[in-house]
N, C-alpha and C positions, 0 to 999 in steps of 0.2 A: 504494500500500500504506500503510495507517494505521500510525502509530508506536505502539509498545507502551509502556505505562507502566513496564514493567520496564527499559526502556532510559533512562529519565529519570534524570539525575544528581541525587543528593540535595542539598538546600540545605545550606549550612554551618550554618544554624540547626538542621537536623535531626540533624547529625552531631556538632557541637561541644557537649560538656556544659558546664555552668557549672563554674567552677573559681576557687578562691581565688588571686588573683594576688599580693596583698601586704597586710601589716599594718604600719603605721608609727605612731610617737608623733605626737600632734597637740595643738594648742592647744585648750583648752576652748571650747565655744560661747560667744558673747557673752552676758553676763548670768548666767553660771553660775560659782559660787564653788568648784566642785570641781575636782580635778585628775585626772591619770592617764587621759587620753583617748587613743584610738587611731582612726586612719582605716583602713578596710579597702576593698579593691577586689576585686570579683568580676567575671570576664569570661566571655563566652559568644559566640564568633564575633566580630562587630564590636560587640556590646553590652557596656556597662560599667555596673556598679552600684557606687556609692560611698556609704559610710555611715560613721557615727561611733558608737563605743560607749565607755563608761567601764568600766575594770577593768584587771586585770593582763593582760599579753600572752597568757598561757596561757588565761585565761578567755575573752578575746576570740577567740582562735583556735578554741577549742571551740565557741563560739556561732556563729561565722561558718561553720565546717565543717558545723554542723547546718543552717544556712540554705542552704548550697550543696546539701547532700543533699536537703533538701525541695524546692528548686527543680528539681533533676534528677528527683526522683520525680514531681513535678507535670508535667514535660515528657513523661515516658514513660507517664503515666496510672497509676502505681502508688501512688496516695496512700492507698489503703485506704478510700476513701469507700464508704459503704454506700448502696445503691440501695433505698429503701423503696417498697413499693407498698401501697396501701390494701387492707386485708383486708376480709372481710365483717363487718358489724356484728353483734354478738351480740344475740340477742333476750333480753329480760328473762325470767328463770325464773318470776317471780311478778309478776303485775300486779294491784295492788289497785284494785278498783272499789268505790267507796263510794256 
């Protein structure tokens, strides 16, 4: 008897959404004279995304939460992408023949 796809266990990558794990103060990147840098960590299953942004903790949190939301939308196919299909070409109403 063949195994059914409905009995297949979902992959952790299919189940676990991206999530903001932490935001911490960080040293500025080398060669940068600005301050107020933060390191953020986003996780999803065994995957980890680490990044750095400059700004207040509140602005970094808003930005990273937006990144997480977009990553999760992208995973689920809800990105709002438009599928364009070529339409018929319009014929010219007047054609000048000289």
